[in-house]
C-alpha positions, -999 to 999 in steps of 0.1 A, spaced: 0 0 0 15 33 -11 -3 64 3 0 100 -8 -11 129 15 -13 162 -4 -15 194 17 -29 224 -3 -18 259 8 10 249 31 48 249 28 73 221 31 82 227 67 49 212 79 56 179 61 77 162 89 49 166 115 23 151 91 46 123 81 52 114 118 14 114 124 6 92 94 35 68 94 20 44 120 -7 35 94 18 24 67 41 39 41 32 75 33 45 104 12 35 139 23 37 168 -1 27 204 8 23 229 -19 11 265 -26 -6 275 -58 18 294 -82 -11 317 -92 -18 350 -76 -47 355 -52 -61 336 -22 -88 310 -29 -90 322 -65 -54 310 -69 -66 274 -63 -95 278 -86 -71 290 -112 -47 261 -105 -75 236 -110 -85 252 -143 -48 252 -154 -43 215 -146 -76 203 -161 -71 179 -190 -96 156 -206 -121 165 -179 -97 156 -150 -76 176 -125 -63 150 -100 -39 131 -124 -22 163 -134 -21 176 -98 -3 144 -87 20 145 -116 30 181 -108 36 177 -71 42 139 -63 47 119 -95 42 82 -91 16 55 -86 -4 57 -54 -29 32 -39 -45 58 -17 -48 96 -18 -56 119 11 -63 155 3 -56 180 32 -66 216 27 -58 246 49 -73 281 45 -76 290 8 -69 255 -3 -106 246 0 -111 261 -35 -90 233 -51 -109 207 -31 -141 221 -45 -128 219 -81 -116 183 -76 -148 170 -59 -169 184 -86 -154 159 -110 -168 124 -102 -137 105 -114 -114 127 -92 -137 124 -62 -136 86 -66 -98 86 -63 -97 107 -31 -101 83 -1 -101 110 25 -106 148 27 -93 167 57 -102 204 59 -83 224 84 -102 257 91 -106 256 54 -143 254 43 -157 287 30 -185 296 6 -203 327 -7 -228 344 16 -252 346 -13 -276 317 -12 -276 309 -49 -238 309 -52 -235 290 -18 -257 262 -30 -235 256 -61 -202 259 -42 -213 236 -14 -228 209 -36 -195 190 -42 -188 189 -4 -223 177 4 -219 149 -21 -186 138 -6 -200 141 30 -229 118 20 -204 92 8 -185 95 41 -216 90 61 -222 58 40 -187 46 48 -174 50 12 -151 79 20 -136 98 50 -143 135 55 -128 153 85 -140 189 88 -123 211 115 -134 247 119 -125 276 142 -140 308 155 -120 331 132 -144 358 118 -143 369 81 -161 395 61 -177 392 26 -181 354 27 -191 326 51 -166 317 78 -155 281 84 -180 279 113 -209 292 93 -199 270 63 -197 239 86 -231 247 100 -246 249 65 -230 216 55 -241 197 86 -276 211 82 -277 194 47 -257 163 57 -258 155 95 -224 140 106 -222 103 111 -202 73 98 -169 87 86 -181 123 83 -165 140 113 -170 176 122 -150 193 150 -148 229 164 -115 242 177 -106 272 199 -69 269 208 -62 306 214 -84 322 241 -80 358 229 -101 379 205 -75 403 191 -66 402 154 -33 386 162 -51 359 183 -74 351 153 -44 349 130 -26 325 154 -58 304 157 -60 301 120 -23 290 117 -28 265 145 -51 246 123 -23 235 100 5 235 125 -10 224 158 -40 201 154 -39 194 117 -15 164 120 -38 147 146 -68 153 124 -51 138 94 -41 108 115 -77 102 126 -88 103 89 -61 79 78 -68 56 108 -104 53 96 -92 44 61 -70 18 76 -98 5 99 -76 14 129 -98 41 144 -79 59 172 -111 72 187 -126 107 185 -103 136 193 -130 152 214 -125 124 240 -89 137 246 -79 166 267 -85 198 248 -54 215 234 -51 251 244 -20 271 233 -12 307 228 15 298 202 22 266 183 54 246 189 86 262 175 92 255 138 117 228 130 131 221 96 149 188 99 151 183 62 175 213 60 213 209 62 221 241 80 258 232 80 257 243 43 254 280 40 225 278 15 206 257 39 213 281 68 201 310 47 168 292 39 164 283 75 166 321 84 141 329 56 117 303 69 119 318 104 109 352 89 81 335 69 68 319 101 67 353 119 41 364 92 52 401 92 29 423 72 32 456 54 17 485 73 21 508 44 35 505 9 68 485 14 67 497 50 66 483 86 88 483 116 99 447 108 108 456 72 126 488 82 146 472 111 155 439 95 158 447 58 161 484 49 180 500 77 209 476 78 216 485 41 209 522 45 178 521 24 150 546 30 117 535 43 93 525 14 121 511 -8 116 477 -25 131 451 -2 133 417 -19 170 418 -23 175 435 11 156 405 26 179 380 9 209 400 21 195 401 56 190 363 56 226 358 44 241 381 71 221 365 99 230 330 87 267 340 86 264 354 121 247 323 134 269 297 117 302 315 115 303 306 78 315 332 53 292 349 29 301 340 -7 289 373 -20 286 407 -3 248 412 -7 230 442 -20 197 460 -19 193 454 -57 183 421 -72 204 425 -104 234 435 -83 231 401 -65 232 385 -99 264 403 -109 280 394 -76 272 357 -82 287 359 -117 318 375 -104 322 348 -78 317 320 -104 285 308 -87 259 317 -113 237 293 -133 217 309 -162 181 300 -168 188 277 -197 209 254 -175 185 253 -145 167 220 -138 147 210 -107 175 185 -99 201 212 -99 182 233 -73 196 233 -37 180 249 -6 189 286 -4 198 291 -41 191 328 -49 169 333 -80 167 366 -98 141 378 -123 140 408 -146 113 433 -136 122 462 -159 98 477 -184 114 481 -218 91 510 -226 105 530 -197 139 546 -200 162 540 -171 141 511 -158 165 483 -169 180 480 -133 148 466 -118 146 430 -107 132 406 -81 147 378 -61 140 350 -36 156 319 -21 148 284 -32 132 257 -10 133 229 -36 125 220 -72 89 212 -78 79 187 -105 96 190 -138 95 227 -145 91 248 -112 108 259 -81 94 266 -46 108 298 -30 106 321 0 104 357 -12 103 392 4 82 420 -12 64 397 -36 28 411 -30 14 376 -36 -3 368 -3 -28 389 16 -38 383 52 -75 372 51 -87 393 80 -69 426 78 -62 424 40 -26 435 47 2 422 24 25 397 39 62 409 38 75 374 33 57 347 13 61 312 0 57 310 -38 61 286 -67 75 299 -101 83 283 -134 118 277 -144 110 284 -181 98 320 -172 113 342 -199 120 369 -173 141 346 -151 178 354 -154 190 324 -134 201 315 -99 232 317 -77 246 290 -54 253 302 -18 265 268 -5 283 238 -19 278 236 -57 269 201 -72 283 210 -106 311 231 -121 303 268 -119 287 282 -151 284 317 -163 262 332 -190 
């Protein structure tokens, strides 16, 4: 039995916790991913449409993120990932191949009754199959409020009104942070994927394996003001590139947000001020430089390049150091943690614009044509409650993007250095 657990709208650092929770029920591969398309839930609707081929989405989704043959597929969604689940469940052949659906504070729908009815129909159909014992559906929701659409609590209430829980359709409410400030709600939402999500996934898989561990509500309730500290055991932080990625992931986990255009105390103090850049400056390259400097201070390893507040200047430094790989020679297999990717962001129609660029550090190669990254100043993720832009985000980008210049190695290089 080979089992695949896909986690939609999560980054790779959650994978070890889910693997540990699911491993007692047999061999399992866990793969977390974030849609490469802009937006929140719309990014996952777009991903589903982009992958659709011959009326199916799931085969292309698996081929993209976890190629191979799988006897059992578990789909786990957090936050905006519900939109991809909705696209998949609306296709009977895809719904048939999903053995379990685990939704971690993730079910939303329109507040308009006509649209809600259409959006909830795929979930209602899957819930009925779970009640009948054909599938497993674990739905966890929290008290996090939202505006403009139904919260996970309201959506769960609507779903259970249509399909009362029973059989292998399990619905649970969580309140792990006893505060009501915006920061408390944000932490509550994150706890779904980082704190109680692995247990929820384990219960779902136990039901598939006919090894039911018993309802989680019978256990002592979990109350925590903060989740356990992040660990990234899959990183080799003795390598400078891995150390840099580790620092970037720490900033990502802090979830700093912009409080004005390219501005906040965190951005100023950590990215702009150390390089003498004025508040409001673009800070993607400054973030990468900050991660390098902090990694060097923590590990005692030397920085292979000096760093800069300009993305294209980083590229020139990598070339001068013999550590640059042009786009044409990049493959997912050549990507190591902490590699620094650089894109062209100039407008050829604007004179003097040719210096502009964008940069981020690699997590890993994704599929045959993409790379997962941590980026500062990408403007690709918006906090769902306050609508503020996150300063540091996890993204996925294509290696064949015509505006990608290439990437530079910070740590040990697995191949002879190449220059354009």
